[in-house]
C-alpha positions as CSV (number, residue, x, y, z in Angstrom):
1,M,158.4,-71.5,-150.0
2,A,161.2,-69.0,-149.8
3,C,158.9,-66.6,-148.0
4,E,157.9,-69.2,-145.5
5,N,161.5,-70.3,-144.7
6,Y,163.6,-67.2,-145.2
7,S,164.0,-66.4,-141.5
8,S,165.7,-69.7,-140.8
9,L,168.3,-69.1,-143.6
10,E,171.5,-67.1,-143.4
11,D,171.0,-64.0,-145.6
12,G,167.3,-64.9,-146.0
13,N,166.3,-61.4,-146.8
14,D,168.9,-61.2,-149.6
15,L,167.6,-64.4,-150.9
16,L,164.1,-63.1,-151.2
17,L,165.3,-59.9,-153.0
18,L,167.4,-61.9,-155.3
19,S,164.5,-64.3,-156.1
20,L,162.3,-61.3,-157.1
21,E,165.1,-59.8,-159.2
22,I,165.6,-63.1,-161.1
23,G,161.9,-63.5,-161.6
24,F,160.8,-60.1,-162.6
25,R,163.6,-57.5,-163.3
26,H,164.2,-58.7,-166.9
27,L,160.5,-58.3,-167.8
28,D,158.9,-55.4,-169.6
29,P,157.2,-53.2,-167.0
30,K,154.5,-52.3,-169.6
31,N,153.6,-56.0,-169.9
32,T,152.4,-57.5,-166.6
33,W,150.8,-60.6,-168.3
34,I,152.7,-63.7,-167.3
35,G,152.1,-67.4,-167.8
36,A,153.3,-68.5,-164.4
37,K,151.0,-69.2,-161.4
38,L,151.7,-67.0,-158.4
39,T,150.4,-68.4,-155.0
40,H,149.8,-65.7,-152.4
41,T,150.2,-66.7,-148.7
42,E,150.2,-65.1,-145.3
43,Y,154.0,-64.9,-145.6
44,H,153.7,-62.2,-148.3
45,L,153.0,-59.7,-145.5
46,Q,156.6,-60.2,-144.4
47,L,157.8,-60.0,-148.0
48,A,156.3,-56.6,-148.5
49,S,158.0,-55.3,-145.3
50,I,161.4,-56.7,-146.3
51,V,161.2,-55.3,-149.8
52,F,160.1,-51.8,-148.9
53,E,162.4,-51.5,-145.9
54,S,165.3,-52.4,-148.1
55,K,164.9,-48.8,-149.6
56,D,165.9,-50.3,-153.0
57,G,163.7,-48.9,-155.7
58,E,164.4,-51.7,-158.1
59,A,163.4,-54.3,-155.6
60,V,160.2,-52.4,-154.9
61,A,159.6,-52.4,-158.7
62,D,160.2,-56.2,-158.8
63,L,157.6,-56.7,-156.1
64,L,155.0,-54.5,-157.8
65,H,155.6,-56.3,-161.1
66,A,155.0,-59.6,-159.4
67,W,151.8,-58.5,-157.6
68,T,150.3,-56.5,-160.5
69,S,150.8,-59.4,-162.9
70,R,147.8,-60.6,-164.8
71,S,147.2,-64.3,-165.6
72,S,144.4,-66.7,-166.2
73,S,146.1,-69.2,-163.8
74,H,146.2,-67.2,-160.5
75,E,143.9,-65.0,-158.4
76,L,144.6,-61.3,-159.2
77,Y,146.2,-58.8,-156.9
78,T,145.6,-60.8,-153.7
79,S,148.4,-59.2,-151.7
80,L,148.7,-55.9,-153.5
81,H,146.6,-54.0,-150.9
82,I,149.4,-54.4,-148.4
83,C,151.5,-52.0,-150.4
84,A,149.3,-48.9,-149.9
85,K,150.9,-47.9,-146.6
86,Y,154.4,-48.4,-148.0
87,L,153.8,-46.5,-151.3
88,I,152.8,-43.3,-149.5
89,G,156.1,-43.4,-147.6
90,L,158.5,-43.6,-150.6
91,H,159.8,-40.1,-150.2
92,H,163.4,-41.3,-150.2
93,L,163.0,-42.7,-153.7
94,Y,161.9,-39.4,-155.4
95,P,162.3,-38.9,-158.3
96,F,161.2,-42.5,-159.2
97,S,163.0,-44.4,-161.9
98,S,160.9,-44.8,-165.1
99,R,160.3,-48.5,-164.3
100,L,159.2,-47.9,-160.7
101,Q,157.1,-45.0,-161.7
102,H,155.2,-47.0,-164.4
103,L,154.6,-49.9,-162.0
104,I,153.4,-47.6,-159.2
105,I,151.0,-46.0,-161.7
106,D,149.8,-49.5,-162.7
107,A,149.3,-50.5,-159.0
108,I,147.5,-47.5,-157.6
109,P,144.0,-48.2,-159.1
110,L,144.3,-51.9,-158.4
111,I,144.9,-51.1,-154.8
112,G,141.9,-48.7,-154.7
113,Y,141.1,-45.5,-153.0
114,Q,139.7,-47.0,-149.8
115,E,143.0,-48.8,-149.0
116,F,144.9,-45.5,-149.5
117,K,142.3,-43.7,-147.4
118,Q,143.0,-46.0,-144.5
119,A,146.8,-45.8,-145.0
120,G,146.8,-41.9,-145.0
121,L,145.2,-39.4,-147.3
122,E,147.9,-36.7,-147.0
123,G,150.5,-39.1,-148.1
124,F,148.4,-40.5,-150.9
125,F,147.7,-37.1,-152.5
126,E,151.3,-36.2,-152.1
127,L,152.2,-39.4,-154.0
128,L,149.8,-38.5,-156.8
129,D,151.2,-35.0,-157.1
130,N,154.7,-36.4,-157.3
131,L,153.7,-38.9,-160.0
132,Q,152.1,-36.3,-162.2
133,V,150.2,-39.0,-164.1
134,C,149.1,-38.2,-167.6
135,V,147.1,-40.3,-170.2
136,E,150.3,-41.5,-171.9
137,D,151.4,-43.1,-168.6
138,I,148.3,-45.2,-168.2
139,D,147.9,-48.7,-169.6
140,H,144.5,-49.5,-168.1
141,E,142.3,-46.4,-168.7
142,G,139.1,-47.8,-167.2
143,E,140.8,-48.6,-163.9
144,W,142.2,-45.1,-163.6
145,A,138.9,-43.5,-164.5
146,G,137.2,-45.5,-161.8
147,L,139.8,-44.6,-159.2
148,L,139.6,-40.8,-160.0
149,L,135.8,-40.9,-159.9
150,D,135.9,-42.6,-156.5
151,I,138.3,-39.9,-155.3
152,I,136.3,-37.0,-156.7
153,Q,133.0,-38.3,-155.4
154,S,134.4,-38.6,-151.8
155,S,134.2,-35.7,-149.3
156,E,138.0,-35.6,-148.9
157,G,139.0,-36.2,-152.5
158,I,136.9,-33.3,-153.9
159,Q,139.0,-30.9,-151.8
160,K,142.4,-32.5,-152.0
161,L,142.7,-33.9,-155.5
162,S,144.7,-31.4,-157.6
163,L,143.3,-29.8,-160.7
164,P,145.6,-31.8,-163.2
165,Y,143.8,-35.0,-162.1
166,W,140.4,-33.5,-162.8
167,E,141.7,-32.6,-166.2
168,L,143.0,-36.2,-166.6
169,L,139.6,-37.6,-165.9
170,V,138.1,-35.3,-168.5
171,E,140.7,-36.6,-171.0
172,L,139.9,-40.2,-170.1
173,A,136.1,-39.5,-170.4
174,V,136.6,-37.9,-173.8
175,S,139.2,-40.3,-175.3
176,Y,137.9,-43.5,-173.8
177,S,134.2,-43.0,-173.7
178,W,133.6,-46.5,-172.3
179,A,135.7,-45.8,-169.2
180,L,132.8,-44.4,-167.1
181,E,129.9,-46.3,-168.7
182,D,129.3,-48.5,-165.7
183,H,129.7,-45.8,-163.1
184,T,126.9,-43.8,-161.5
185,Y,126.5,-40.1,-161.5
186,I,126.2,-38.5,-158.1
187,P,124.8,-35.0,-158.0
188,H,126.4,-33.8,-154.7
189,T,129.8,-33.3,-156.4
190,M,128.5,-30.6,-158.7
191,I,126.7,-28.8,-155.9
192,S,129.8,-28.9,-153.6
193,L,132.1,-27.5,-156.2
194,K,129.7,-24.5,-156.8
195,E,129.3,-23.8,-153.1
196,A,133.1,-23.8,-152.7
197,E,133.5,-21.7,-155.9
198,E,135.9,-24.2,-157.3
199,W,135.2,-23.0,-160.9
200,D,138.1,-24.7,-162.7
201,K,137.2,-28.1,-161.1
202,L,133.5,-27.5,-161.8
203,E,134.4,-26.9,-165.4
204,C,136.1,-30.2,-165.6
205,W,133.3,-31.9,-163.8
206,M,130.7,-30.5,-166.1
207,G,132.8,-31.7,-169.0
208,I,132.8,-35.2,-167.5
209,I,129.1,-35.2,-166.9
210,W,128.2,-34.0,-170.4
211,T,130.5,-36.4,-172.1
212,S,129.6,-39.4,-169.9
213,W,126.1,-39.0,-168.6
214,P,124.2,-36.5,-170.9
215,P,120.4,-36.1,-170.2
216,E,119.6,-38.0,-173.4
217,E,121.0,-41.2,-171.9
218,G,118.7,-41.0,-168.9
219,K,121.3,-40.7,-166.0
220,T,120.9,-37.0,-165.6
221,T,118.3,-34.4,-166.6
222,E,118.5,-31.1,-168.4
223,E,117.1,-29.5,-165.2
224,D,120.1,-30.8,-163.3
225,L,122.7,-29.7,-165.8
226,G,121.3,-26.6,-167.5
227,P,121.3,-24.0,-164.7
228,M,124.7,-25.2,-163.4
229,T,126.3,-25.0,-166.9
230,L,125.0,-21.5,-167.3
231,S,126.2,-20.5,-163.9
232,L,129.7,-21.9,-164.7
233,C,129.7,-20.0,-168.0
234,H,128.9,-16.7,-166.2
235,Q,131.9,-17.3,-163.9
236,L,134.2,-18.6,-166.6
237,P,133.4,-17.0,-170.0
238,G,135.6,-19.4,-171.8
239,A,133.8,-22.5,-170.4
240,V,131.4,-22.6,-173.3
241,Q,134.2,-23.0,-175.8
242,K,136.1,-25.5,-173.7
243,L,133.0,-27.7,-173.0
244,G,132.2,-27.5,-176.7
245,Q,135.7,-28.7,-177.6
246,W,135.4,-31.6,-175.3
247,M,132.1,-32.6,-176.8
248,E,133.4,-32.4,-180.3
249,Q,136.4,-34.6,-179.4
250,R,134.0,-37.1,-177.8
251,A,131.6,-36.9,-180.7
252,H,133.3,-39.6,-182.8
253,G,130.4,-42.1,-183.3
254,W,127.8,-40.2,-181.4
255,Q,125.7,-37.1,-181.7
256,I,126.3,-34.0,-179.5
257,P,123.2,-33.9,-177.3
258,K,120.6,-31.3,-178.3
259,S,120.3,-30.3,-174.7
260,F,123.9,-29.3,-174.7
261,Q,123.6,-27.3,-177.9
262,Q,120.6,-25.4,-176.6
263,I,122.4,-24.5,-173.4
264,C,125.4,-23.3,-175.3
265,K,123.2,-21.1,-177.4
266,Q,121.5,-19.7,-174.4
267,A,124.9,-18.9,-172.8
268,H,126.1,-17.2,-176.0
269,D,122.9,-15.1,-176.2
270,E,123.2,-14.1,-172.5
271,A,126.8,-13.1,-173.0
272,A,126.0,-11.1,-176.1
273,Q,123.1,-9.4,-174.3
274,Q,125.4,-8.6,-171.3
275,A,128.1,-7.2,-173.6
276,G,125.5,-4.9,-175.3
277,L,124.4,-3.3,-172.0
């Protein structure tokens, strides 16, 4: 109601900001589950504009808390996509407060890669680099894993996503093995990284594939992964050890695939033979 009638009220913008502050500023940003029902209307388009144009970081956090809230009584994230174009323009609020940072990190995967792509990729990747997201910052691991996978498997994202986020996806794949279970392996990413000689990113990607879609589970084949893994190990001699460490960390409750063990042995044998020449 306040969104619908604010323009006819004196100090209507201030009233909207105050309503958000009263409703959400006292809440724990790490807990976005609320019992109230939030009804999203066409007037929320204006609300987003008012809040972001206020240049008030706490007001932005109030809005994000409202729109990332989870409840059994209202439809989730209906208006959140509106925020994509505003979030990539928050340069004036760097560095973010801890509350705003946490709520932005929560919002990004809920908005989704396609919305940010339409809003402006340069700004989106700059936002990610400024956030410097790590596992400890994330409350919803599966949503972030899905977002990073969408980015990596896009033609733009494979080039623009910085290495720490590839490493973050490895950590999510290793520590939260369920995070990528429902996602599909796409071969072109591996091929593109090799052609571009992006060996550090390829190392991460091979770690993700081996821990999430090993040949034994039927989503990849040893013929797909074997030659590429060996090629990587020739370029980065330490890759065998790093991949092995990831597999061991992932190995709680599962068996390290025999195909991986065989390829590691072959890589060791080839390295020893090369050293003896």
